[in-house]
Backbone as JSON Lines, residues from 0, in Angstrom:
{"i":0,"aa":"X","n":[0.91,-1.05,-0.1],"ca":[0.01,0.01,-0.02],"c":[0.86,1.24,0.04]}
{"i":1,"aa":"X","n":[1.87,1.31,0.9],"ca":[2.78,2.42,0.88],"c":[3.46,2.63,-0.44]}
{"i":2,"aa":"X","n":[3.77,1.5,-1.14],"ca":[4.55,1.58,-2.31],"c":[3.62,2.31,-3.34]}
{"i":3,"aa":"X","n":[2.23,2.11,-3.29],"ca":[1.44,2.65,-4.28],"c":[1.44,4.21,-4.02]}
{"i":4,"aa":"X","n":[1.35,4.54,-2.82],"ca":[1.34,6.02,-2.56],"c":[2.55,6.78,-2.78]}
{"i":5,"aa":"X","n":[3.75,6.01,-2.67],"ca":[4.97,6.6,-3.05],"c":[5.1,6.76,-4.71]}
{"i":6,"aa":"X","n":[4.66,5.82,-5.44],"ca":[4.65,5.92,-6.8],"c":[3.67,6.91,-7.29]}
{"i":7,"aa":"X","n":[2.75,6.98,-6.86],"ca":[1.51,7.87,-7.03],"c":[2.15,9.44,-6.97]}
{"i":8,"aa":"X","n":[2.75,9.66,-5.76],"ca":[3.2,11.02,-5.46],"c":[4.36,11.31,-6.36]}
{"i":9,"aa":"X","n":[5.28,10.22,-6.57],"ca":[6.48,10.55,-7.38],"c":[5.94,10.78,-8.94]}
{"i":10,"aa":"X","n":[4.87,10.07,-9.37],"ca":[4.32,10.27,-10.75],"c":[3.72,11.8,-10.84]}
{"i":11,"aa":"X","n":[3.07,12.21,-9.81],"ca":[2.36,13.58,-9.81],"c":[3.66,14.59,-9.78]}
{"i":12,"aa":"X","n":[4.6,14.34,-8.94],"ca":[5.8,15.3,-9.06],"c":[6.61,15.46,-10.25]}
{"i":13,"aa":"X","n":[6.69,14.25,-10.86],"ca":[7.37,14.15,-12.22],"c":[6.5,14.92,-13.32]}
{"i":14,"aa":"X","n":[5.31,14.77,-13.2],"ca":[4.39,15.35,-14.18],"c":[4.35,16.97,-14.02]}
{"i":15,"aa":"X","n":[4.3,17.37,-12.81],"ca":[4.4,18.76,-12.54],"c":[5.71,19.35,-13.03]}
{"i":16,"aa":"X","n":[6.87,18.53,-12.67],"ca":[8.18,19.11,-13.18],"c":[8.25,19.23,-14.56]}
{"i":17,"aa":"X","n":[7.71,18.32,-15.42],"ca":[7.72,18.32,-16.74],"c":[6.88,19.31,-17.36]}
{"i":18,"aa":"X","n":[5.75,19.75,-16.71],"ca":[4.91,20.67,-17.05],"c":[5.49,22.13,-17.01]}
{"i":19,"aa":"X","n":[6.29,22.31,-15.76],"ca":[6.96,23.47,-15.4],"c":[8.09,23.68,-16.35]}
{"i":20,"aa":"X","n":[8.8,22.68,-16.6],"ca":[9.94,22.89,-17.43],"c":[9.5,23.12,-19.01]}
{"i":21,"aa":"X","n":[8.34,22.61,-19.37],"ca":[7.88,22.74,-20.83],"c":[7.17,24.09,-21.15]}
{"i":22,"aa":"X","n":[6.23,24.57,-20.12],"ca":[5.47,25.73,-20.53],"c":[5.83,26.79,-19.65]}
{"i":23,"aa":"X","n":[6.49,27.83,-20.15],"ca":[6.9,28.99,-19.37],"c":[5.75,29.9,-18.64]}
{"i":24,"aa":"X","n":[4.48,29.8,-19.38],"ca":[3.31,30.4,-18.85],"c":[2.93,29.86,-17.39]}
{"i":25,"aa":"X","n":[2.93,28.58,-17.37],"ca":[2.7,27.66,-16.12],"c":[3.83,28.02,-15.15]}
{"i":26,"aa":"X","n":[4.99,28.08,-15.42],"ca":[6.15,28.5,-14.56],"c":[5.92,29.86,-13.87]}
{"i":27,"aa":"X","n":[5.42,30.71,-14.66],"ca":[5.16,32.11,-14.04],"c":[4.06,32.16,-13.18]}
{"i":28,"aa":"X","n":[3.07,31.29,-13.55],"ca":[1.78,31.19,-12.63],"c":[2.1,30.42,-11.26]}
{"i":29,"aa":"X","n":[2.93,29.54,-11.49],"ca":[3.26,28.78,-10.23],"c":[4.24,29.65,-9.33]}
{"i":30,"aa":"X","n":[5.11,30.46,-9.83],"ca":[6.0,31.29,-9.11],"c":[5.41,32.59,-8.67]}
{"i":31,"aa":"X","n":[4.35,32.95,-9.24],"ca":[3.8,34.2,-8.77],"c":[3.54,34.52,-7.31]}
{"i":32,"aa":"X","n":[3.14,33.5,-6.47],"ca":[3.0,33.97,-5.06],"c":[4.35,34.2,-4.48]}
{"i":33,"aa":"X","n":[5.49,33.68,-5.03],"ca":[6.67,33.93,-4.34],"c":[7.09,35.36,-4.56]}
{"i":34,"aa":"X","n":[6.93,35.92,-5.95],"ca":[7.17,37.47,-6.04],"c":[6.23,38.16,-5.44]}
{"i":35,"aa":"X","n":[4.91,37.79,-5.29],"ca":[4.05,38.57,-4.73],"c":[4.4,38.84,-3.07]}
{"i":36,"aa":"X","n":[4.89,37.78,-2.49],"ca":[5.33,37.96,-1.19],"c":[6.74,38.82,-1.07]}
{"i":37,"aa":"X","n":[7.53,38.6,-2.01],"ca":[8.83,39.43,-1.96],"c":[8.43,40.89,-2.25]}
{"i":38,"aa":"X","n":[7.41,41.36,-2.96],"ca":[7.08,42.57,-3.13],"c":[6.51,43.2,-1.83]}
{"i":39,"aa":"X","n":[5.68,42.41,-1.2],"ca":[5.18,42.82,0.1],"c":[6.17,43.04,1.14]}
{"i":40,"aa":"X","n":[7.16,42.25,1.11],"ca":[8.22,42.24,2.14],"c":[9.19,43.52,1.95]}
{"i":41,"aa":"X","n":[9.28,43.81,0.61],"ca":[10.06,44.98,0.29],"c":[9.3,46.27,0.71]}
{"i":42,"aa":"X","n":[7.95,46.3,0.5],"ca":[7.19,47.47,0.82],"c":[7.22,47.64,2.58]}
{"i":43,"aa":"X","n":[7.23,46.56,3.07],"ca":[7.26,46.35,4.52],"c":[8.58,47.08,5.05]}
{"i":44,"aa":"X","n":[9.81,46.63,4.37],"ca":[10.94,47.0,4.88],"c":[11.09,48.68,4.64]}
{"i":45,"aa":"X","n":[10.55,49.09,3.53],"ca":[10.74,50.53,3.14],"c":[10.02,51.38,4.12]}
{"i":46,"aa":"X","n":[8.8,50.85,4.75],"ca":[8.06,51.51,5.75],"c":[8.83,51.84,7.01]}
{"i":47,"aa":"X","n":[9.78,50.95,7.3],"ca":[10.42,51.03,8.5],"c":[11.6,52.04,8.54]}
{"i":48,"aa":"X","n":[12.19,52.24,7.3],"ca":[13.24,53.25,7.24],"c":[12.81,54.63,7.46]}
């Protein structure tokens, strides 16, 4: 049973990696929250100065 779970999760991760590598628009969408958080962090840091 655990082997099936590990195989399924590995297959999902491989599929996501291939989609991320193949389509730049998907990459931008996936990484958008990271850049949003960094913008908010910069705004917060500038308010403290």
